[in-house]
C-alpha positions as CSV (number, residue, x, y, z in Angstrom):
1,M,7.1,-38.4,-28.3
2,T,4.5,-37.5,-25.6
3,E,2.9,-34.9,-28.0
4,T,2.5,-37.7,-30.6
5,I,0.9,-40.0,-28.1
6,T,-1.4,-37.2,-27.0
7,S,-2.5,-36.3,-30.5
8,Q,-3.1,-40.0,-31.3
9,R,-5.3,-40.3,-28.2
10,Q,-7.2,-37.2,-29.1
11,K,-7.7,-38.5,-32.7
12,R,-9.0,-41.7,-31.4
13,G,-11.3,-39.8,-29.0
14,A,-12.5,-37.5,-31.9
15,D,-13.2,-40.5,-34.0
16,W,-15.2,-42.1,-31.2
17,L,-17.3,-38.9,-30.9
18,S,-17.9,-38.7,-34.7
19,A,-19.0,-42.3,-34.8
20,A,-21.8,-41.4,-32.3
21,G,-22.7,-38.2,-34.1
22,L,-21.4,-35.9,-31.4
23,R,-19.9,-32.5,-32.1
24,P,-16.1,-32.7,-31.3
25,T,-15.7,-29.7,-29.0
26,R,-12.3,-29.1,-27.4
27,Q,-13.5,-30.3,-24.0
28,R,-15.3,-33.4,-25.5
29,V,-12.2,-34.4,-27.5
30,A,-9.9,-34.0,-24.4
31,L,-12.2,-36.1,-22.2
32,A,-12.8,-38.7,-25.0
33,G,-9.1,-39.0,-25.5
34,L,-8.7,-39.8,-21.8
35,L,-11.5,-42.3,-21.9
36,V,-10.7,-44.3,-25.0
37,G,-7.5,-42.8,-26.4
38,D,-5.4,-45.8,-25.5
39,G,-7.9,-48.3,-26.7
40,K,-8.5,-49.8,-23.3
41,D,-11.8,-50.0,-21.5
42,R,-12.1,-48.3,-18.2
43,H,-14.5,-47.4,-15.4
44,V,-14.4,-43.8,-14.2
45,T,-16.2,-41.5,-11.9
46,A,-16.7,-37.8,-12.8
47,E,-14.2,-36.9,-10.1
48,S,-11.6,-39.4,-11.3
49,L,-12.0,-38.2,-14.9
50,F,-11.7,-34.6,-13.7
51,D,-8.5,-35.5,-11.9
52,A,-7.1,-37.2,-15.0
53,A,-8.0,-34.1,-17.1
54,T,-6.3,-31.8,-14.6
55,R,-3.1,-33.9,-14.7
56,A,-3.3,-33.8,-18.5
57,D,-3.6,-30.0,-18.4
58,A,-7.0,-30.1,-20.1
59,K,-8.9,-27.0,-19.1
60,V,-12.3,-28.4,-18.1
61,S,-14.5,-27.7,-15.0
62,L,-16.0,-30.5,-12.9
63,A,-19.4,-29.4,-14.1
64,T,-18.3,-29.8,-17.7
65,V,-17.1,-33.3,-16.9
66,Y,-20.5,-34.2,-15.5
67,N,-22.3,-32.7,-18.5
68,T,-20.0,-34.4,-20.9
69,L,-20.4,-37.8,-19.3
70,R,-24.1,-37.4,-19.5
71,A,-23.9,-36.5,-23.2
72,F,-21.7,-39.5,-23.8
73,C,-24.2,-41.8,-22.0
74,D,-27.1,-40.2,-24.0
75,A,-25.2,-40.9,-27.2
76,G,-24.7,-44.5,-26.3
77,L,-20.9,-44.2,-25.8
78,L,-20.8,-45.0,-22.1
79,R,-22.9,-46.9,-19.6
80,E,-23.6,-45.6,-16.2
81,I,-23.4,-48.0,-13.3
82,T,-24.8,-46.7,-10.0
83,V,-23.5,-48.1,-6.7
84,D,-25.4,-47.4,-3.5
85,G,-27.8,-45.2,-5.3
86,S,-25.4,-42.3,-5.1
87,K,-22.0,-43.2,-6.6
88,S,-21.9,-43.4,-10.4
89,Y,-19.3,-45.1,-12.5
90,F,-19.1,-44.7,-16.2
91,D,-18.0,-47.7,-18.3
92,T,-16.6,-47.5,-21.8
93,N,-17.3,-51.2,-22.4
94,M,-20.8,-51.3,-23.8
95,T,-21.2,-55.1,-24.0
96,D,-23.4,-56.8,-21.5
97,H,-21.2,-57.9,-18.6
98,P,-21.2,-58.0,-14.8
99,H,-19.0,-55.9,-12.5
100,F,-17.1,-56.3,-9.3
101,Y,-17.4,-53.4,-6.8
102,W,-14.4,-53.4,-4.5
103,E,-15.8,-51.8,-1.3
104,D,-12.4,-51.3,0.3
105,D,-11.1,-49.3,-2.7
106,Q,-14.4,-48.0,-4.0
107,R,-13.4,-49.3,-7.4
108,L,-15.4,-51.0,-10.2
109,S,-14.0,-53.6,-12.5
110,D,-15.3,-56.1,-15.0
111,A,-16.3,-59.5,-13.8
112,P,-16.0,-62.5,-16.1
113,A,-19.2,-62.6,-18.0
114,E,-18.7,-66.3,-19.0
115,Q,-19.0,-67.3,-15.3
116,L,-22.3,-65.6,-14.7
117,E,-25.4,-67.7,-15.0
118,L,-28.7,-65.8,-14.7
119,A,-31.5,-68.3,-14.9
120,R,-34.5,-66.1,-14.8
121,V,-35.4,-62.4,-14.5
122,P,-38.8,-61.5,-12.9
123,D,-41.5,-60.5,-15.3
124,A,-41.7,-56.8,-15.9
125,P,-44.8,-55.0,-14.7
126,E,-47.5,-54.6,-17.3
127,G,-46.8,-51.9,-19.9
128,T,-43.0,-52.1,-19.4
129,E,-40.1,-54.1,-20.7
130,V,-36.8,-55.0,-19.2
131,A,-34.2,-52.7,-20.8
132,S,-31.2,-54.2,-19.1
133,V,-30.0,-56.0,-16.1
134,D,-27.0,-54.7,-14.2
135,V,-25.1,-57.2,-12.0
136,V,-22.7,-55.6,-9.5
137,I,-21.0,-58.1,-7.2
138,R,-19.7,-56.4,-4.0
139,L,-16.3,-57.6,-2.7
140,R,-14.7,-56.9,0.6
141,R,-11.3,-58.2,1.8
142,S,-11.7,-61.0,4.4
């Protein structure tokens, strides 16, 4: 049973890679299966994905995880959200949406996009254009 679930997740991961034109190496398929294999969106750090890979007995180094996450971002499969200029989270949900950052847990989650009202964005400097707007709402327990 568990082997069937694992192979289904890896197939979904391999399909995800193929759709983006990425070569499905063993490490990429293993990490893609952990990211999208169950069909749910998630926010991960390189360290949390490495921990999940270790628990799943996938033989990957932390450096490979970092390089693979970068390749997935470059291919348009993930979006990187940086918090505090140093902590990066990777989101499998590529739609435009805001995030909650839970300071107490150092966790990122989706915020309800339909409740966000952004009336105006400052003009971009000459010779540039706004590529995207990332909204991260910081939360702390009161």
